[in-house]
C-alpha positions in Angstrom: 22.5 6.0 2.7 21.9 6.9 6.4 18.3 6.0 7.1 18.7 7.0 10.8 19.3 10.7 9.8 16.6 12.9 11.3 14.6 15.1 8.9 12.2 17.7 10.4 9.0 17.4 8.3 6.9 19.8 10.3 5.8 22.9 8.3 6.4 21.2 5.0 2.6 20.7 4.3 3.1 17.0 5.3 -0.1 15.1 5.8 1.6 12.9 8.3 3.2 15.6 10.4 1.1 18.7 9.8 -2.4 17.2 10.1 -1.9 15.8 13.6 -4.3 18.1 15.5 -7.0 17.7 12.9 -6.7 13.9 12.8 -6.0 13.1 16.5 -7.4 16.1 18.3 -4.1 17.0 19.9 -0.5 18.1 19.0 1.6 15.8 21.2 1.2 12.4 19.5 4.1 10.8 17.6 2.7 10.3 14.1 3.3 6.8 12.8 0.3 6.5 10.5 0.2 7.8 6.8 2.1 5.4 4.6 5.0 7.5 3.5 8.5 7.5 4.8 10.5 9.9 7.0 13.6 9.3 4.8 15.2 11.5 2.2 14.6 10.3 -1.3 17.3 8.7 -3.3 19.8 11.3 -4.4 19.2 10.4 -8.0 15.6 11.4 -7.7 16.3 14.6 -5.9 18.9 15.5 -8.6 16.4 14.8 -11.4 13.6 16.9 -9.8 16.0 19.7 -9.0 17.3 19.8 -12.6 13.8 20.1 -13.9 12.9 22.7 -11.3 15.7 24.9 -12.4 13.9 25.5 -15.7 11.5 28.3 -14.6 8.5 27.2 -16.6 6.2 24.6 -15.1 3.6 24.1 -17.8 1.7 21.0 -18.9 3.9 17.9 -19.1 4.5 15.6 -22.0 5.0 11.9 -21.0 8.1 10.7 -22.8 8.7 7.1 -23.9 11.5 7.0 -21.3 8.8 7.0 -18.6 7.3 3.7 -19.8 10.6 2.2 -20.7 11.9 2.7 -17.2 8.9 0.7 -15.8 9.4 -2.0 -18.4 13.1 -2.3 -17.5 12.3 -2.2 -13.8 9.9 -5.1 -14.0 12.4 -7.2 -16.1 15.2 -6.4 -13.7 13.3 -6.8 -10.4 10.8 -9.6 -11.2 12.2 -11.1 -14.4 8.9 -10.4 -16.1 8.2 -9.0 -19.5 5.8 -6.0 -19.9 5.0 -4.9 -23.5 4.8 -1.2 -24.2 1.2 -1.5 -25.5 0.1 -2.9 -22.1 1.0 0.4 -20.3 -0.8 3.6 -19.6 -0.1 6.2 -17.0 -2.5 7.0 -14.1 -2.2 9.8 -11.4 -2.1 7.3 -8.5 -3.4 3.9 -7.6 -6.6 5.1 -5.8 -7.7 7.2 -8.7 -7.0 4.2 -10.9 -9.2 2.0 -8.7 -12.0 4.4 -9.4 -11.3 4.3 -13.1 -11.4 0.5 -13.1 -14.7 0.4 -11.2 -16.1 2.9 -13.7 -14.8 1.0 -16.7 -15.7 -2.6 -15.8 -18.7 -2.5 -13.5 -22.1 -0.9 -13.3 -24.0 0.6 -10.3 -25.4 -2.2 -8.2 -22.7 -4.8 -9.2 -20.8 -6.7 -6.5 -17.1 -6.2 -6.0 -15.1 -8.4 -3.7 -12.4 -7.3 -1.3 -10.4 -9.2 1.3 -10.3 -7.4 4.7 -8.5 -6.4 6.7 -7.4 -4.4 3.7 -6.5 -0.8 2.6 -9.4 1.4 3.5 -9.8 3.2 0.1 -10.9 -0.2 -1.3 -14.1 0.3 0.8 -14.7 3.9 -0.1 -14.0 3.6 -3.9 -16.6 0.8 -4.2 -19.2 2.5 -2.0 -18.8 6.0 -3.6 -19.3 4.5 -7.1 -22.6 2.9 -6.1 -21.3 -0.7 -6.2 -21.8 -3.3 -3.4 -18.9 -4.3 -1.2 -18.6 -8.1 -0.7 -16.1 -9.1 2.0 -14.1 -12.2 1.6 -12.2 -11.9 4.9 -8.7 -13.3 5.3 -8.2 -16.1 7.8 -5.9 -15.2 10.7 -3.8 -17.7 12.6 -1.5 -16.3 15.3 -1.0 -13.1 13.4 -0.5 -14.8 10.0 -3.1 -14.3 7.3 -4.3 -16.6 4.6 -6.8 -16.3 1.8 -10.2 -18.1 2.3 -10.7 -19.4 -1.2 -13.7 -21.6 -0.1 -15.5 -18.5 1.2 -14.5 -16.6 -1.9 -16.2 -19.1 -4.1 -19.3 -19.1 -1.9 -19.6 -15.3 -2.0 -19.7 -15.1 -5.8 -23.1 -14.6 -7.5 -24.2 -13.5 -11.0 -23.8 -9.9 -9.7 -20.1 -10.3 -9.0 -18.0 -8.6 -11.6 -14.7 -7.7 -10.0 -12.2 -8.5 -7.2 -9.7 -6.0 -5.9 -6.6 -7.7 -4.8 -4.0 -6.1 -2.5 -0.7 -7.7 -3.3 1.4 -7.5 -1.2 -1.3 -7.1 1.4 -1.8 -3.9 3.3 -2.1 -3.8 6.3 -1.2 -7.5 7.1 2.1 -7.6 5.3 1.6 -10.9 3.4 3.3 -11.6 0.1 0.9 -14.0 -1.6 2.4 -17.1 -3.0 2.1 -18.1 -6.6 -0.1 -21.0 -5.4 -2.5 -18.7 -3.6 -2.7 -16.3 -6.5 -3.3 -19.2 -8.9 -6.1 -20.5 -6.7 -7.8 -17.1 -6.6 -7.4 -16.8 -10.4 -8.9 -20.3 -11.0 -12.1 -19.2 -9.2 -12.2 -15.8 -11.0 -11.7 -17.4 -14.4 -14.5 -19.9 -13.8 -16.8 -17.0 -12.9 -15.5 -14.4 -15.4 -14.5 -11.9 -12.8 -12.0 -9.2 -13.6 -9.0 -9.0 -11.2 -7.7 -5.6 -10.2 -4.3 -6.1 -8.6 -3.0 -3.2 -6.5 0.8 -3.9 -6.4 1.9 -0.6 -5.0 4.0 -2.3 -2.3 5.5 -4.9 -4.6 9.0 -3.6 -4.4 9.0 -3.5 -0.6 9.3 -7.3 -0.1 12.1 -8.5 2.2 13.0 -11.6 0.3 13.8 -11.0 -3.3 11.8 -13.0 -5.8 8.9 -13.8 -3.6 6.4 -11.3 -5.2 4.6 -12.6 -8.2 3.1 -9.9 -10.5 -0.4 -11.0 -11.3 0.1 -10.4 -15.0 2.9 -13.0 -14.9 0.9 -15.9 -13.6 -0.3 -17.1 -17.0 -1.5 -15.7 -20.3 -5.1 -16.2 -19.1 -4.4 -14.4 -15.9 -2.8 -11.5 -17.8 -5.9 -11.3 -20.0 -8.3 -11.1 -17.1 -6.5 -8.6 -15.0 -5.2 -5.1 -14.5 -2.1 -4.5 -12.4 -1.3 -1.1 -10.9 2.4 -0.5 -10.2 4.1 2.6 -8.9 7.4 3.8 -7.3 5.5 6.1 -5.0 5.7 3.9 -1.8 9.0 2.4 -2.7 10.9 5.6 -3.3 8.9 8.0 -1.1 7.4 10.0 -3.9 3.7 9.6 -3.2 3.1 13.3 -3.3 4.1 13.4 -7.0 1.1 11.3 -8.1 2.5 9.3 -10.9 1.7 5.6 -11.4 1.1 3.0 -14.2 -1.5 0.5 -15.2 -0.4 -2.8 -16.8 -3.3 -4.1 -19.0 -2.3 -6.9 -21.4 -5.9 -7.4 -22.8 -6.4 -4.8 -25.4 -10.2 -4.8 -25.0 -9.7 -4.0 -21.3 -7.0 -1.5 -22.2 -9.4 0.4 -24.5 -12.2 0.5 -21.9 -9.8 1.6 -19.2 -8.3 4.4 -21.2 -11.8 5.6 -22.2 -12.5 5.9 -18.5 -9.3 8.0 -18.1 -10.5 10.3 -20.9 -14.0 10.6 -19.4 -12.4 11.6 -16.1 -9.9 14.0 -17.7 -7.0 12.2 -15.9 -4.6 11.8 -18.8 -1.9 14.1 -17.4 0.8 13.6 -14.8 2.8 16.0 -12.5 5.8 17.2 -14.4 8.1 16.4 -11.4 6.5 13.0 -11.0 7.5 12.1 -14.5 11.2 12.9 -13.8 11.0 11.1 -10.4 9.6 7.9 -11.9 12.3 7.7 -14.6 15.1 8.4 -12.1 13.7 5.9 -9.5 13.3 3.0 -11.9 16.5 3.6 -13.7 18.8 4.6 -10.9 17.2 3.8 -7.5 17.8 0.1 -7.0 20.9 0.4 -4.8 19.1 2.9 -2.6 16.1 0.5 -2.3 18.2 -2.5 -1.4 19.8 -0.5 1.5 16.3 0.8 2.5 15.0 -2.8 2.8 17.7 -3.7 5.2 16.8 -0.8 7.5 13.0 -1.5 7.3 13.4 -5.2 8.1 15.6 -4.3 11.0 12.9 -1.9 12.3 10.2 -4.6 12.0 12.4 -7.0 13.9 13.1 -4.4 16.6 9.4 -3.8 17.2 8.6 -7.6 17.2 11.4 -8.3 19.7 10.6 -5.3 21.9 7.0 -6.2 22.2 7.8 -9.9 22.9 10.2 -8.9 25.7 8.6 -5.9 27.3 4.9 -5.8 26.3 3.8 -9.4 25.6 0.1 -8.4 25.7 0.8 -6.7 22.3 2.0 -8.7 19.4 3.4 -8.0 15.9 4.7 -10.4 13.4 7.7 -9.4 11.2 5.9 -8.6 8.0 6.9 -10.2 4.6 6.6 -6.8 2.9 5.6 -3.2 3.3 6.8 -0.9 6.1 3.5 -1.2 7.9 3.3 -3.2 11.2 -0.1 -4.8 12.1 -0.1 -4.7 15.9 -2.5 -7.0 17.8 -3.8 -5.3 21.0 -6.5 -7.8 21.8 -4.5 -9.0 24.8 -5.3 -5.7 26.6 -9.1 -6.5 26.5 -10.0 -3.0 25.2 -12.9 -2.2 22.9 -12.2 -0.5 19.7 -13.1 3.0 21.0 -11.2 2.4 24.2 -8.1 1.3 22.3 -8.2 4.3 20.1 -8.5 6.6 23.1 -5.7 4.7 24.9 -3.3 5.1 22.0 -3.9 8.9 21.6 -4.4 10.0 25.2 -2.2 7.6 27.1 0.5 6.3 24.7 0.6 9.6 22.8 1.0 7.7 19.5 -0.8 8.4 16.2 -1.4 5.1 14.5 -4.1 4.0 12.0 -7.0 2.4 13.8 -7.5 -1.2 12.8 -11.3 -0.9 12.3 -10.6 1.4 9.3 -9.4 -1.7 7.4 -12.7 -3.5 8.1 -14.4 -5.1 11.1 -11.7 -7.8 11.0 -9.3 -5.1 12.2 -11.0 -4.6 15.5 -8.4 -4.8 18.3 -5.5 -4.0 15.9 -3.5 -0.8 15.0 -1.4 -0.2 11.9 2.0 1.3 12.7 4.3 2.9 10.0 7.9 2.0 10.9 9.5 3.8 7.9 11.3 6.1 10.3 14.6 6.3 12.2 15.4 3.8 14.9 15.4 6.7 17.4 11.7 7.5 16.5 10.8 3.8 16.9 12.5 3.6 20.3 10.6 6.6 21.5 7.4 5.0 20.2 8.0 1.8 22.0 9.0 3.6 25.2 5.7 5.5 25.2 3.7 2.4 24.5 5.4 0.4 27.3 4.9 3.2 29.8 1.2 3.5 28.8 0.5 -0.3 29.0 2.2 -0.5 32.5 0.0 2.3 33.7 -3.1 0.7 32.3 -2.3 -2.6 33.9 -2.0 -0.9 37.3 -5.6 0.4 36.9 -7.3 -2.8 36.0 
């Protein structure tokens, strides 16, 4: 697969490419923000969708057992874990599933813990459902992030009912170790807190075998958790809105599926069904090749910054295709940094403050693109930083 082949995504109703003016207020930024990829999907996925599209009727879809079997086999093949069929239900995306979990397992006024800097919908889903956001901030040491389990324990009260875990972590790119996850679970078990594990980036780890699905930690961990899995980020099919929830505890399963029914979210996109089956059954070779390209891109950015723009830093992430760039060395305020990136560097990135106050001074860069695109981005950034330094 040639991941350096250019694909023009303009005028395809792409959020990333066709919303530039609305989001950034101009049309000349290079978009490296929304977390999807500028690569063609695996041929097997394209073939499966095309085959279904050739049938000229696009009515309501039936979700076949093959959909769930593909996820079960993928987990066994990729993580050497066992998922039972009666643990699985379909959901139309991880963010809708977060809302469903909040509805199912908490009440208005309850506290829900998150670990910023973290995926920004974690904030909005809690707030929009009338629950309280409790921040257990990650500890940063030279660009590397750790869980603060002592702070986690101190933040828990009788109102704390849930923690939403991002695993692997977006935007900081950590793959949590089994020891870290076990430490978190020990605290949650003691306090009877439900763990919601968003594992949408689980397949995008650069070292095979390092990701631990939360349900696989122990029988107790499985019974106190819900894990969301999806091929959407992995195989670039986010626009097809098809994901799964892994819920070993049947009481939690019933409550969650009742929330699905209350929200009328039982159905999936008919093309998403075909894409999931094809991705999990036939996409592994494509994914392994993709990961080589992505890690190469991450290393390219890291080395370029270190050599040419040492004021800006980025660690090579352990997972995801999202770089967490540290601009604090430029001494800019959050607003100044945002204006600098858009108006001077002409780059469209995600502002760090969107991931929580701990993201102040950072930007998230999506490097799931061709090397040519990245080279252009780094050239723009270097030019802008040099011009800025001449002014100060």
